[in-house]
Backbone as CSV, one residue per row, in Angstrom:
resi,resn,N_x,N_y,N_z,CA_x,CA_y,CA_z,C_x,C_y,C_z
1,MET,-3.758,-20.422,-1.684,-3.937,-19.426,-0.512,-4.282,-20.256,0.939
2,SER,-3.895,-19.549,1.955,-4.297,-20.239,3.167,-5.770,-20.202,3.276
3,LEU,-6.363,-21.303,3.240,-7.787,-21.289,3.528,-8.372,-20.890,5.022
4,GLU,-7.531,-21.202,5.900,-7.856,-21.060,7.315,-8.017,-19.454,7.511
5,ASN,-7.084,-18.631,6.961,-7.327,-17.155,7.408,-7.026,-16.243,6.112
6,ASN,-7.056,-16.658,5.032,-7.106,-15.985,3.841,-5.681,-15.160,3.748
7,ILE,-4.621,-15.515,4.315,-3.437,-14.783,4.366,-2.797,-14.822,2.899
8,LEU,-2.376,-13.582,2.481,-1.773,-13.617,1.070,-0.308,-13.439,1.104
9,VAL,0.165,-12.757,2.056,1.623,-12.687,2.146,1.961,-12.544,3.686
10,LYS,3.110,-13.225,4.118,3.319,-13.112,5.492,4.802,-12.957,5.622
11,LEU,5.314,-12.078,6.366,6.646,-11.689,6.599,7.134,-11.894,7.952
12,ASN,8.130,-12.975,8.044,8.582,-13.615,9.401,10.017,-13.120,9.555
13,ASN,9.971,-12.163,10.556,11.265,-11.653,11.214,12.174,-11.150,9.922
14,VAL,11.776,-10.582,8.886,12.608,-10.270,7.784,13.561,-9.135,7.959
15,GLY,14.511,-9.134,7.146,15.541,-7.866,7.222,16.347,-7.774,5.987
16,PHE,16.894,-6.901,5.591,17.549,-6.614,4.324,18.849,-5.751,4.600
17,GLN,19.992,-6.221,4.296,21.218,-5.442,4.515,21.791,-4.905,3.062
18,GLN,22.289,-3.721,3.146,23.047,-3.279,1.855,24.260,-2.534,2.315
19,ASN,25.429,-2.758,1.698,26.807,-2.323,2.111,26.910,-2.322,3.553
20,THR,26.673,-3.407,4.221,26.890,-3.719,5.593,26.005,-2.883,6.522
21,LYS,25.033,-1.929,5.963,24.078,-1.531,6.832,22.596,-2.102,6.706
22,TRP,21.942,-2.207,7.790,20.604,-2.913,7.886,19.578,-1.685,7.469
23,LEU,18.934,-1.975,6.276,17.914,-0.899,5.939,16.659,-1.148,6.753
24,VAL,16.321,-2.438,6.932,15.369,-2.640,7.986,15.597,-4.289,8.469
25,LYS,15.086,-4.497,9.646,15.733,-5.773,10.379,14.376,-6.174,11.321
26,GLY,14.048,-7.463,11.399,13.102,-7.945,12.231,11.695,-7.547,12.174
27,VAL,11.089,-7.389,10.925,9.929,-7.026,10.583,9.164,-8.379,10.400
28,SER,7.885,-8.341,11.103,6.982,-9.365,10.897,5.432,-8.682,10.678
29,LEU,4.898,-9.207,9.778,3.570,-8.675,9.335,2.823,-9.723,8.408
30,GLN,1.542,-9.560,8.236,0.871,-10.167,7.222,-0.255,-9.444,6.739
31,VAL,-0.479,-9.739,5.536,-1.806,-9.188,4.663,-2.775,-10.171,4.266
32,GLU,-4.007,-9.971,4.837,-5.100,-10.959,4.429,-5.966,-10.241,3.416
33,LYS,-6.571,-11.109,2.735,-7.631,-11.009,1.769,-8.649,-9.849,2.211
34,GLY,-9.063,-8.769,1.459,-10.018,-7.835,1.993,-9.506,-6.806,3.075
35,LYS,-8.289,-6.975,3.380,-7.765,-5.912,4.612,-6.556,-5.161,3.957
36,ILE,-6.567,-3.912,4.747,-5.481,-3.040,4.362,-4.670,-2.929,5.472
37,VAL,-3.433,-3.053,5.304,-2.180,-2.923,6.198,-1.452,-1.860,5.788
38,THR,-1.156,-0.948,6.659,-0.438,0.206,6.393,0.737,0.539,7.077
39,LEU,1.929,0.809,6.186,3.182,1.045,6.858,3.361,2.499,7.092
40,ILE,3.891,3.106,8.020,4.167,4.270,8.216,5.361,4.468,8.985
41,GLY,6.061,5.570,8.780,7.416,5.771,9.496,7.898,6.834,8.833
42,PRO,9.126,7.536,9.479,9.837,8.677,8.751,10.523,8.331,7.575
43,ASN,11.013,9.201,6.973,11.821,8.850,5.568,13.076,8.049,6.105
44,GLY,13.345,7.083,5.246,14.557,6.092,5.567,14.235,5.169,6.650
45,SER,12.960,5.025,6.896,12.617,4.078,8.066,12.536,2.583,7.558
46,GLY,12.574,2.356,6.263,12.538,0.972,5.702,11.043,0.520,5.116
47,LYS,10.257,1.551,4.877,8.784,1.200,4.414,8.960,0.564,2.952
48,SER,9.599,1.403,2.081,9.659,0.839,0.615,10.613,-0.377,0.617
49,THR,11.614,-0.581,1.625,12.471,-1.869,1.492,11.391,-2.968,1.874
50,THR,10.562,-2.695,2.926,9.720,-3.766,3.383,8.674,-4.224,2.397
51,ALA,8.219,-3.185,1.700,7.299,-3.449,0.505,7.891,-4.407,-0.478
52,LYS,9.080,-4.084,-0.804,9.905,-4.792,-1.892,10.345,-6.159,-1.457
53,ILE,10.493,-6.481,0.030,10.769,-7.684,0.450,9.343,-8.474,0.320
54,ALA,8.358,-7.896,0.526,7.026,-8.628,0.381,6.804,-8.906,-0.956
55,LEU,7.209,-8.231,-1.873,7.083,-8.285,-3.353,8.185,-9.472,-3.886
56,GLY,9.117,-9.695,-3.237,10.198,-10.655,-3.570,11.121,-10.093,-4.390
57,LEU,11.346,-8.780,-4.300,12.283,-7.987,-5.165,13.612,-8.216,-4.635
58,PHE,13.947,-8.520,-3.449,15.302,-8.732,-2.854,15.334,-10.167,-2.622
59,LYS,16.621,-10.742,-2.924,16.715,-12.188,-2.722,17.468,-12.524,-1.450
60,ASN,18.407,-11.798,-1.223,19.183,-12.048,-0.139,18.775,-11.473,1.204
61,ILE,17.720,-11.872,1.714,17.016,-11.269,2.920,17.252,-12.168,4.068
62,GLU,17.172,-11.712,5.464,17.103,-12.337,6.566,15.642,-12.615,6.759
63,GLY,15.408,-13.638,7.396,13.819,-14.177,7.668,13.329,-14.814,6.536
64,GLU,12.034,-14.806,6.574,11.082,-15.599,5.445,10.000,-14.923,5.062
65,VAL,9.660,-15.180,3.745,8.514,-14.579,3.126,7.697,-15.508,2.725
66,GLU,6.454,-15.768,3.090,5.516,-16.582,2.821,4.477,-16.118,1.900
67,LYS,4.404,-16.512,0.498,3.566,-15.884,-0.398,2.444,-16.993,-0.773
68,TYR,1.197,-16.502,-0.786,0.147,-17.484,-1.043,-0.605,-17.066,-2.406
69,THR,-0.026,-15.893,-2.929,-0.680,-15.749,-4.206,0.421,-15.157,-5.313
70,ASN,0.324,-15.321,-6.565,1.262,-14.639,-7.435,0.425,-13.563,-8.299
71,LYS,-0.870,-13.326,-7.934,-1.713,-12.171,-8.572,-1.413,-10.876,-7.765
72,ILE,-0.605,-10.289,-8.262,0.014,-9.034,-7.295,0.142,-7.806,-8.274
73,GLY,-0.537,-6.644,-7.814,-0.199,-5.394,-8.545,0.552,-4.557,-7.748
74,TYR,1.132,-3.644,-8.467,2.230,-2.844,-7.612,2.202,-1.243,-8.286
75,VAL,2.105,-0.411,-7.419,2.293,0.866,-7.663,3.597,1.309,-7.017
76,PRO,4.586,1.641,-7.785,5.890,1.924,-6.945,5.916,3.434,-6.662
77,GLN,6.882,3.830,-5.801,6.932,5.104,-5.229,7.351,6.094,-6.468
78,LYS,8.322,5.520,-7.218,8.826,6.291,-8.154,8.654,5.569,-9.527
79,ILE,8.337,6.302,-10.568,8.373,5.600,-12.098,9.020,6.427,-13.030
80,SER,9.914,5.949,-13.927,10.719,6.794,-14.714,9.842,6.758,-16.069
81,ILE,9.663,8.025,-16.462,8.663,8.185,-17.736,9.333,9.333,-18.555
82,ASP,9.593,9.254,-19.729,9.975,10.360,-20.616,8.712,11.063,-21.006
83,TRP,8.566,12.271,-20.434,7.250,12.886,-20.507,7.118,13.602,-21.931
84,THR,8.284,13.652,-22.693,8.347,14.312,-23.961,7.670,13.355,-24.961
85,LEU,7.454,11.842,-24.642,6.903,11.088,-25.546,5.452,11.321,-25.727
86,PRO,4.821,11.280,-26.809,3.439,11.376,-26.980,2.724,10.078,-26.476
87,LEU,2.695,9.768,-25.219,2.155,8.367,-24.708,0.705,8.671,-24.249
88,ARG,-0.247,8.010,-24.804,-1.570,8.378,-24.359,-1.769,7.135,-23.067
89,VAL,-2.826,7.604,-22.382,-3.240,6.682,-21.138,-3.552,5.261,-21.644
90,LYS,-4.037,4.909,-22.656,-4.438,3.756,-23.193,-3.106,3.002,-23.559
91,ASP,-2.311,3.681,-24.212,-0.945,3.024,-24.631,-0.056,2.580,-23.388
92,PHE,-0.067,3.532,-22.422,0.583,3.302,-20.925,0.054,2.136,-20.261
93,MET,-1.357,2.006,-20.382,-1.995,0.781,-19.811,-1.419,-0.524,-20.512
94,LEU,-0.862,-0.446,-21.624,-0.595,-1.663,-22.518,0.946,-1.754,-22.497
95,LEU,1.796,-0.910,-21.990,3.174,-0.891,-21.994,3.767,-2.205,-21.539
96,THR,3.430,-2.860,-20.719,3.921,-4.288,-20.035,2.886,-5.311,-20.041
97,GLU,1.650,-5.126,-20.395,0.691,-6.101,-20.230,-0.350,-6.186,-21.560
98,ASN,-0.489,-7.408,-22.003,-1.509,-7.499,-23.120,-2.806,-7.492,-22.638
99,LEU,-3.586,-6.417,-22.601,-4.999,-6.416,-21.871,-5.965,-6.231,-23.195
100,ARG,-7.005,-6.767,-22.897,-8.212,-6.473,-23.730,-8.708,-5.035,-23.646
101,ASP,-9.329,-4.470,-24.659,-9.906,-3.163,-24.539,-11.032,-3.041,-23.381
102,ASP,-11.690,-3.851,-23.408,-12.829,-3.862,-22.218,-12.113,-3.899,-20.961
103,THR,-10.918,-4.676,-20.819,-10.374,-4.838,-19.441,-9.844,-3.321,-19.104
104,VAL,-9.189,-2.838,-20.267,-8.439,-1.459,-19.848,-9.846,-0.512,-19.310
105,ASP,-10.896,-0.454,-20.240,-11.808,0.325,-19.878,-12.510,0.112,-18.482
106,GLU,-12.657,-1.045,-18.107,-13.111,-1.376,-16.752,-12.216,-0.886,-15.663
107,ALA,-10.892,-0.970,-15.782,-9.855,-0.642,-14.927,-9.856,0.947,-14.741
108,LEU,-9.845,1.671,-15.696,-9.951,3.108,-15.995,-11.272,3.517,-15.261
109,SER,-12.289,2.899,-15.575,-13.713,3.196,-14.920,-13.703,3.218,-13.421
110,MET,-13.031,1.916,-12.969,-13.184,1.678,-11.616,-12.261,2.879,-10.882
111,THR,-11.244,3.597,-11.641,-10.480,4.639,-10.748,-11.043,6.018,-11.213
112,GLY,-12.167,5.978,-12.043,-12.750,7.300,-12.394,-11.951,8.169,-13.390
113,VAL,-11.416,7.445,-14.255,-10.477,8.242,-15.256,-10.709,7.650,-16.630
114,SER,-11.977,7.327,-16.916,-12.226,6.756,-18.265,-12.325,7.765,-19.239
115,HIS,-12.597,8.989,-18.845,-12.486,10.233,-19.830,-11.155,10.513,-20.146
116,LEU,-10.111,9.870,-19.492,-8.656,10.344,-19.929,-8.054,9.311,-20.725
117,LYS,-8.840,8.271,-21.237,-8.107,7.256,-22.161,-7.501,7.768,-23.264
118,ASP,-7.763,8.654,-23.858,-7.032,9.076,-25.099,-6.196,10.323,-24.871
119,LYS,-5.950,10.651,-23.639,-5.385,11.970,-23.358,-3.795,11.560,-23.223
120,ASN,-2.937,12.618,-23.410,-1.524,12.495,-23.527,-1.187,12.468,-21.899
121,LEU,-0.218,11.314,-21.556,0.134,11.071,-20.190,0.836,12.387,-19.677
122,GLY,1.387,13.063,-20.461,2.131,14.260,-19.913,1.257,15.519,-19.677
123,ASN,0.054,15.413,-19.899,-1.025,16.410,-19.622,-1.709,16.242,-18.454
124,LEU,-1.623,15.086,-17.802,-2.364,14.655,-16.640,-2.081,15.511,-15.384
125,SER,-2.897,15.810,-14.461,-2.538,16.370,-13.246,-1.962,15.133,-12.255
126,GLY,-1.490,15.566,-11.201,-0.850,14.628,-10.099,-1.757,13.639,-9.870
127,GLY,-3.045,14.156,-9.492,-4.025,13.152,-9.031,-4.637,12.301,-10.227
128,GLU,-4.651,12.657,-11.245,-5.058,11.933,-12.481,-4.126,10.969,-12.857
129,PHE,-2.952,11.213,-12.729,-1.804,10.142,-13.000,-1.569,9.062,-11.991
130,GLN,-2.040,9.462,-10.758,-2.002,8.429,-9.641,-3.080,7.426,-9.808
131,ARG,-4.257,7.938,-10.327,-5.433,7.187,-10.779,-5.053,6.310,-11.756
132,VAL,-4.334,6.690,-12.796,-3.864,5.909,-14.008,-3.054,4.799,-13.429
133,LEU,-2.221,5.040,-12.610,-1.320,4.068,-12.173,-1.884,3.127,-11.296
134,LEU,-3.036,3.532,-10.608,-3.797,2.580,-9.749,-4.662,1.564,-10.670
135,ALA,-5.103,2.205,-11.836,-5.806,1.486,-12.717,-5.111,0.466,-13.488
136,ARG,-3.869,0.857,-13.665,-2.822,-0.146,-14.355,-2.470,-1.395,-13.297
137,ALA,-2.490,-1.002,-12.125,-2.221,-2.013,-11.087,-3.339,-3.025,-10.892
138,ILE,-4.633,-2.566,-11.249,-5.795,-3.308,-10.860,-6.184,-3.791,-11.959
139,SER,-5.564,-3.672,-13.216,-6.263,-4.204,-14.441,-6.373,-5.749,-14.477
140,LYS,-5.518,-6.436,-13.855,-5.461,-7.940,-13.812,-6.169,-8.480,-12.779
141,LYS,-6.964,-7.555,-12.032,-7.591,-8.005,-10.887,-6.602,-8.824,-9.809
142,PRO,-5.700,-8.275,-9.190,-4.828,-8.698,-8.152,-5.515,-9.193,-6.959
143,GLU,-4.978,-10.235,-6.261,-5.411,-10.610,-5.089,-4.593,-9.520,-3.833
144,LEU,-3.556,-9.341,-4.269,-2.585,-8.525,-3.314,-2.171,-7.160,-4.085
145,LEU,-2.332,-6.145,-3.411,-2.108,-4.857,-4.093,-1.051,-4.197,-3.092
146,VAL,0.069,-3.783,-3.769,1.063,-3.073,-2.955,1.254,-1.684,-3.459
147,LEU,1.017,-0.726,-2.616,0.885,0.573,-3.040,1.827,1.490,-2.207
148,ASP,2.825,2.007,-3.034,4.012,2.672,-2.372,3.760,4.307,-2.562
149,GLU,3.221,4.896,-1.452,2.883,6.477,-1.442,2.106,6.766,-2.691
150,PRO,0.927,6.135,-2.862,0.172,6.301,-3.924,-0.591,7.714,-4.003
151,VAL,-0.315,8.573,-3.042,-1.121,9.861,-3.200,-0.003,10.949,-3.426
152,GLN,1.385,10.762,-3.537,2.226,11.781,-3.854,2.080,12.773,-5.015
153,GLY,2.279,13.808,-4.779,1.952,14.921,-5.807,0.351,15.155,-6.035
154,VAL,-0.309,14.848,-4.969,-1.654,15.348,-4.911,-1.970,16.202,-3.672
155,ASP,-2.921,17.138,-3.871,-3.349,18.044,-3.012,-4.127,17.342,-1.779
156,PHE,-4.566,18.151,-0.732,-4.980,17.341,0.520,-6.388,16.703,0.002
157,THR,-7.163,17.566,-0.684,-8.467,16.937,-1.021,-8.558,15.857,-1.912
158,GLY,-7.436,15.961,-2.797,-7.049,14.912,-3.844,-6.655,13.471,-2.909
159,GLU,-5.990,13.764,-1.902,-5.538,12.564,-1.166,-6.653,11.934,-0.462
160,ILE,-7.696,12.706,0.016,-8.894,11.945,0.740,-9.595,11.115,-0.356
161,ALA,-9.697,11.691,-1.483,-10.458,11.109,-2.325,-9.888,9.771,-3.011
162,LEU,-8.491,9.914,-3.112,-7.643,8.717,-3.458,-7.678,7.521,-2.557
163,TYR,-7.786,8.046,-1.078,-7.761,6.867,-0.011,-9.098,6.338,0.035
164,GLU,-10.243,7.042,-0.235,-11.390,6.515,-0.387,-11.519,5.632,-1.432
165,LEU,-11.004,5.838,-2.583,-10.953,4.989,-3.834,-10.095,3.699,-3.598
166,ILE,-9.124,3.823,-2.841,-8.385,2.631,-2.363,-9.178,1.754,-1.834
167,LYS,-9.973,2.432,-0.607,-10.906,1.353,0.213,-11.852,0.638,-0.773
168,LYS,-12.434,1.434,-1.630,-13.453,0.954,-2.495,-12.881,-0.199,-3.385
169,ILE,-11.748,0.115,-3.859,-10.910,-1.146,-4.713,-10.971,-2.284,-3.645
170,SER,-10.420,-2.228,-2.474,-10.296,-3.243,-1.703,-11.475,-3.979,-1.639
171,GLU,-12.796,-3.206,-1.467,-13.949,-3.999,-1.149,-14.393,-4.534,-2.401
172,LYS,-14.218,-3.808,-3.606,-14.805,-4.543,-4.716,-14.054,-5.645,-5.318
173,LEU,-12.643,-5.565,-5.241,-12.011,-6.751,-5.694,-11.616,-7.711,-4.636
174,ASN,-12.012,-7.386,-3.342,-11.884,-8.216,-2.251,-10.188,-8.598,-2.173
175,CYS,-9.235,-7.621,-2.382,-7.955,-7.988,-2.312,-7.397,-7.482,-1.068
176,GLY,-6.230,-7.916,-0.696,-5.386,-7.271,0.339,-4.567,-6.218,-0.107
177,ILE,-4.229,-5.110,0.803,-3.588,-3.953,0.316,-2.534,-3.816,1.363
178,LEU,-1.318,-3.823,0.711,-0.112,-3.323,1.757,0.096,-1.775,1.264
179,LEU,-0.169,-0.812,2.113,-0.049,0.569,1.635,0.917,1.225,2.411
180,ILE,1.824,2.087,1.742,2.879,2.845,2.339,2.322,4.295,2.445
181,SER,2.411,4.976,3.563,1.932,6.420,3.537,2.773,7.096,4.433
182,HIS,2.969,8.466,4.128,3.711,9.552,4.897,2.534,10.105,5.572
183,ASP,1.334,10.087,5.187,0.202,10.771,5.712,-0.434,9.883,6.884
184,LEU,-0.248,10.603,7.944,-0.629,9.673,9.288,-1.952,9.631,9.655
185,HIS,-2.616,10.539,9.326,-4.129,10.627,9.939,-5.142,10.268,8.778
186,THR,-5.021,10.864,7.692,-6.084,10.784,6.559,-6.221,9.160,6.109
187,VAL,-5.140,8.646,6.017,-5.140,7.177,5.603,-5.810,6.067,6.672
188,MET,-5.792,6.601,7.870,-6.052,5.763,8.947,-7.551,5.310,8.873
189,SER,-8.450,6.153,8.490,-9.856,5.713,8.608,-10.250,4.475,7.762
190,ALA,-9.341,4.248,6.734,-9.735,3.014,5.974,-8.765,1.753,6.237
191,THR,-7.804,1.964,7.365,-6.939,0.884,7.584,-7.202,-0.106,8.714
192,ASP,-6.917,-1.303,8.459,-7.256,-2.279,9.548,-6.132,-2.548,10.326
193,HIS,-4.943,-2.525,9.981,-3.924,-2.642,10.788,-2.682,-1.757,10.493
194,VAL,-1.981,-1.208,11.534,-0.776,-0.342,11.024,0.478,-0.947,11.607
195,VAL,1.374,-0.596,10.872,2.849,-1.063,11.329,3.710,0.176,11.193
196,CYS,4.158,0.634,12.325,5.137,1.867,12.441,6.434,1.368,12.370
197,LEU,7.222,1.778,11.264,8.622,1.348,11.249,9.555,2.477,11.333
198,ASN,10.824,2.044,12.089,11.951,3.051,12.181,13.200,2.162,11.998
199,GLY,13.258,1.512,10.978,14.584,0.433,10.791,13.984,-0.872,11.249
200,HIS,12.993,-0.953,12.159,12.503,-2.044,12.918,11.040,-1.743,13.054
201,VAL,10.240,-2.694,13.627,8.719,-2.483,14.137,8.815,-1.709,15.465
202,CYS,8.548,-0.420,15.337,8.355,0.296,16.668,7.102,-0.030,17.419
203,CYS,5.989,-0.195,16.623,4.575,-0.599,17.146,3.738,-1.043,16.128
204,SER,2.703,-1.913,16.454,1.940,-2.281,15.442,0.450,-2.626,16.063
205,GLY,-0.535,-2.533,15.266,-1.851,-2.961,15.763,-2.968,-1.905,15.195
206,THR,-4.190,-1.696,15.720,-5.211,-0.784,15.185,-4.562,0.630,15.062
207,PRO,-5.310,1.377,14.250,-4.794,2.762,14.240,-4.979,3.438,15.615
208,ILE,-5.943,3.157,16.373,-6.005,3.743,17.692,-5.088,3.301,18.762
209,ALA,-4.603,1.975,18.710,-3.740,1.422,19.441,-2.202,2.133,19.151
210,VAL,-1.972,2.251,17.831,-0.813,2.906,17.436,-0.754,4.345,17.945
211,ALA,-1.805,4.959,17.794,-1.935,6.371,18.186,-1.500,6.593,19.735
212,LYS,-1.826,5.630,20.588,-1.646,5.822,21.939,-0.107,5.126,22.257
213,ASN,0.696,4.688,21.392,1.789,4.033,21.611,2.879,5.200,21.841
214,ASN,3.746,4.995,22.924,4.691,5.883,23.195,5.848,6.054,22.239
215,GLU,6.085,4.974,21.596,7.112,5.128,20.412,6.517,5.921,19.010
216,TYR,5.397,5.717,18.937,4.615,6.372,17.928,4.799,7.863,18.261
217,LYS,4.421,8.169,19.386,4.361,9.535,19.803,5.751,10.157,19.724
218,ALA,6.731,9.431,20.087,8.165,9.743,20.131,8.525,10.073,18.643
219,LEU,8.130,9.324,17.627,8.589,9.646,16.348,7.736,10.700,15.667
220,PHE,6.426,10.935,15.969,5.770,11.780,15.259,4.949,12.938,16.077
221,GLY,5.262,12.847,17.479,4.639,13.917,18.209,3.255,13.662,18.841
222,GLU,2.985,14.449,19.859,1.912,14.285,20.474,0.683,14.794,19.647
223,HIS,0.744,15.770,18.911,-0.184,16.294,18.043,-0.604,15.374,16.948
224,ALA,0.344,14.744,16.453,-0.108,13.652,15.482,-0.771,12.370,16.078
225,ALA,-0.505,11.933,17.326,-1.178,11.058,17.924,-2.726,11.557,18.263
226,GLN,-2.735,12.794,18.708,-4.178,13.259,18.957,-5.079,13.372,17.730
227,THR,-4.417,13.803,16.671,-5.188,13.784,15.531,-5.671,12.328,15.001
228,LEU,-4.969,11.385,15.054,-5.066,10.082,14.649,-6.126,9.402,15.578
229,SER,-6.208,9.792,16.911,-7.055,9.343,17.777,-8.494,9.472,17.529
230,ILE,-8.839,10.464,16.570,-10.112,10.855,16.347,-10.956,9.893,15.529
231,TYR,-10.051,8.991,14.973,-10.713,8.019,13.960,-11.054,6.737,14.849
232,GLU,-12.095,6.135,14.499,-12.551,4.883,15.039,-12.782,3.898,13.776
233,HIS,-12.458,2.756,14.115,-12.653,1.694,13.161,-13.174,0.483,13.637
234,LYS,-14.080,0.040,12.945,-14.845,-1.324,13.247,-14.036,-2.594,12.936
235,HIS,-13.707,-3.573,13.527,-12.951,-4.820,13.344,-13.848,-5.936,13.511
236,ASP,-13.575,-6.861,12.621,-14.062,-8.084,12.708,-12.929,-9.142,13.056
237,HIS,-11.700,-8.666,13.723,-10.690,-9.502,14.015,-9.980,-8.757,15.470
238,VAL,-9.193,-9.437,15.991,-8.370,-9.000,17.126,-6.912,-9.058,16.717
239,HIS,-6.237,-8.458,17.527,-4.629,-8.301,17.250,-4.015,-8.978,18.583
240,SER,-3.097,-9.988,18.420,-2.600,-10.578,19.593,-1.466,-9.729,19.889
241,SER,-0.656,-9.949,20.982,0.320,-9.030,21.463,1.459,-8.903,20.592
242,ASP,1.624,-9.860,19.612,2.786,-9.850,18.738,2.409,-9.094,17.342
243,GLY,1.067,-8.699,17.496,0.652,-7.950,16.042,-0.008,-8.940,15.044
244,GLU,-0.025,-10.158,15.312,-0.678,-11.153,14.465,-2.319,-10.767,14.437
245,ILE,-2.899,-10.738,13.303,-4.341,-10.584,13.026,-5.000,-12.098,13.215
246,LYS,-6.051,-11.959,14.081,-6.698,-13.110,14.343,-8.259,-13.057,14.263
247,LYS,-9.099,-13.751,13.502,-10.387,-13.738,13.357,-11.159,-13.903,14.680
248,ASN,-12.236,-13.139,14.817,-13.015,-13.401,16.086,-13.787,-14.769,15.879
């Protein structure tokens, strides 16, 4: 890991092309230990593609990805499960990882779903399932956590609770988080840095700076900008003109 500034992953002018069409192009960002970076943008703007570039899932990319950790947790936007299978939560936690029982218990406890350990996965609510997915992602104590729409299928009250949980996970594990969200205002109270995408970086910076940006307003409307502006966030870093995060 970069000792100077705790950078976990850095994207330098990256892009990805599929069938001669650029899904995303010219994206630069970095995620530091203990910080939350949120990607926002309309559907088809390249948010999930950018996250997958950061994870190293695409090989033929433009630009460069610098990774300083291999300890990565990931909650994908979509996960294919045969809901007819009698799969318990504890079985699901062990599908792809050989985890000790106390490790499973600790992860489920951290996300508030210990009581669901023996429950059938198909009987969970949307919010419960998202918490189990989070538990699975943090079970091996990652340094970098990539969360692609981690509150989908959850009602508004549940969304707020999940975002608060994500903030607590960041603090407890001191991990960096790359978060993709369609929810433009609730998530911002916990975010250190926002990158607004629409095939490229429209704007980036603190939540307040992004809310005031004309390109953000053009994408999401004046009302969204006003809603976002009510949040204030204390920073121990500053952002240079190109969106780089620098320690004070």
